N, C-alpha and C positions, 0 to 999 in steps of 0.2 A: 634493432627493430621491438617494438613494444607488445607486447603479450596480445594476441586476439580475445573477441568478446568469449568465444567458445570455452577457451582455458583458465578465463578469469569468470566466467559462472562456475568453473568445474570448482575452481580454488577455493571462492564464497560460499558455494554451497557446503564446501567439507568446514569451511571455518563457523559457519552458523553453526550446526547439526555440531561439530566437537564443542563450542562453546552454551547450547540449548543441551544437551548432553549432559554438560557437567554441574548445568544447574541443579540445585534440590529442587521439591514440591516447594517450600518456603520460599526460596529465590525470586521462582519463576510466576508465583503469586504476587510476590512485592515487586516487581517487574511490571504485570500487568499494570499494577496499581500505578505505582510511578509513572508508568506512563500517559494513563489518564488524566494524570495530575496535570501534567504537563502540557498534555494537546487541549485540557480544557477550555481555558482562553481564547482560545480559536477558534471556539464552538460559540454561533450566538445563535439565538431563539428564532428565528423562522430559519435555519439551514434545514437544508433536505442534505444528510452525512451519507454517502456512498460507502461502505465499508467493503469486506472480505472476508470468507472463512479460513481461516488458518491455515494452510496446509502446508505439512513434514513439521520442518524446524521454523515458518514463519514467526514472526513475534503476534502475539494473539489481541484482537483492538477487540476482544468483549468487554471489557470494562472503560474504555473510550464510547464503544458505542451505547452503554447504561444512560449515558450524559448527552445523548444525541436525543435533539427533541423529534426528530422524525429520520427515519432509518432507511436505509435503499441498499439492494444488495446486486453486485454483477452477474449477467449473465449471459456467455457466449451460445451466439446465433452466426455457425459459418464462420466469417474471419471479424466477427465485430463483437463488440463486448458494447452492452447495452445496461444500466440500472433500474430495477425494480424495487417498488415500496413492497415492502415483504417480514413479517418477523419468523424470527430465527426455525421456532418448532416447526414453521410449514415449507423451508429448504430441504430441495431432493437433489438425490447425486448426479451433477451432473459433469459437465467436462472434468476428464481426468479423473472421475471422481470426485471434483470437489464438492460442497453443498452452493447450489444454488437457487432463484426463484423459480417455480415451476412455470410453463407457459401457461399464456392465458392473461397473464397480469398487466395492468398499463404501464407504461415504460415512465418515466421521470424524469429530469434533468437536475443532477444532484448540484449542489452549489459550494460543497467542498467532498474532496474524492479523497481517502483513507488508500492508502497505495502500499500494497506488499513490493517488497525487494530484493535481490540478491546483495547490492551495494548501493551507495550514493557517495557523491561529493559534496563537502562543505556549498558549492555552488549548486547542486542542484541536481547535475546530473546522474541519474540513474543507472545503474544494469539490471532490466528485469530476468523475466526467463529465455525469454528471445521470441516470441511468438510475436510479438507487438501489439497485444491487444490494448495494454494501456496505452501507449503513446498513439493509436488510431483513436482511443476511446477521447482521450484528451485532447485532442486537436478538434476533434467533432466537438467539445464541450464547451472549447475558447474560440472555436466560431458564433458560437450560437452565444455568448455571452461570458462574462467573466466567473471563475470556477478555482477555488482556491484546492492545490493538489499537495499531499502532506504525504510524506514518504514515512514509513513507520518500521523500526529498526533497532535491531539490537547494536549497542556501541561496537562490538567487532566488526560490524558490515560496514563504519566510511571508511571512505576510502581518499586517499590525497589525488588519483587522477584515474580516471577511466577511459577510455575510447567513446569517440561521436561518431554516433551519422547525424546524419542531415535531418530525418523522420524524430531524434527524438526528443520527445517533451521533458520539458525541464520540471524539478521539484517547486514548489514558492516555500516547502520548509520540509524539514529531515527531525523526525520526533525518535529520540531514544529513552529509557526509562530515565539516563541522565541527564539530557539537557535537550532544546529545542534552537535548532540552527537556522537560523533564517536567511535562506539558498539567495535569494536577488541581495541582499548584501554582499555576498561573497561574488558574483559575478563580474 
């Protein structure tokens, strides 16, 4: 029987945590720069890019954010994830202590979403934290129009196979500091 998502989440959290712990500060800085260089060709001048505040050992998107023409961040409200134009200094502790935009800001519709993950396949199947926030948000965004979903990961987070549920939203690309995987080509 294949491993369930709960077991896989535990395994990939451990792999990611150990990988990041083994990186020197110089290696971490170089990874952020390399990741930004790999994602840069996907960013276009009119894009509203939804990013995220890296939590625990998630790969830091800050150098990618510096290239974004218009930046938005997610905020959890109930079981939904919305995106709001906000600057880093204005983020406040939110769901699970993760920095997010304060209430009262207008919601925006991003054209590019940088997606955190525990693991992803070359075909774009993503293993997240398990609450389904990004799957629901991507489904709603895609129902309204085109959106590019880019999973950001360390190389050790790439998996050959992951279990899928009917509600899982595929990534269009997975970017690591070493490469850009065009997931649509691998489906």
